[in-house]
N, C-alpha and C positions, 0 to 999 in steps of 0.2 A: 504494500500500500504506500509506503514511503517513497519507493522508487517511482511509482506512477505520479505522485504529487510533485516530485522533483522534476520529472519530465514535463509536466504541465506548467510548472513555474518557468522552466527554461523556455518552453515554446511561447509563453506569454511575453517574456522578455524579448525574444527574437521578433515577435509580432510588433511589439512597441517600437523596437529599433527600425523595423521596416517602415512603419507608419511615419516615424520621425524623418527618415530618409526621403520618403516620397513628399512629405510636406516641405522639406528643405529644397528639393528640386523644383516643386511648384512655386516656392517663394523666389527662387532664382529666375524662373521663367517670367513671373509677374514683374520682377524688377527690370528685366530686359525689355519688356514691352513699353516702358515709360519713355516719353520723348526726350531727346537730347536738346540741351540748350547750348548754343555756341556763340560766344562773344569774343571776337577778335582772336586771341590765342588760347583762350580758356574754353574748356568744354566740360560741362557738368550735366547731371541728370537730376530731375526732380525725384524726391523720395516717393516711393509707392506705399500707400497705406496697406494695400492687400499683401504686398511682399513682407511688410513689417509684421502683420498679424500671423501670416503663415510661418515666418521664421521664428516668431515668439512661441507659437504652438509647437513647432518642431523642437525648439530648445527645452520647452517644458516637458514634453513627452520623453525626450532623451534624458533629461535630468531625473524624471520620475522612475525610470527603469533602473533597478539595481544591477550591478555587474557581478552576478553570482555564477554565471555560466562560464 
C-alpha cells in the first residue's frame, strides 16, 4: 500500500511539473505576441498582462510541487 501511495505522489509531482512547463511556454508565446516599440536606436516591448499571469501561475505550481522524486 505504501508503494502505491509513493507512486501516486510521484506521478502527481510529475503532472504538476508538466503543467508548470506548459504554462511557462504559453507565457513565452503570449509575450512574443506583444508589439515592439522602436524609437531611434532603442527597441522595447510592452509588458503583457497575460504573459505575467501565466508565468506567475507556472512559478506557483512549480514552487508548490515538492522535489521528492
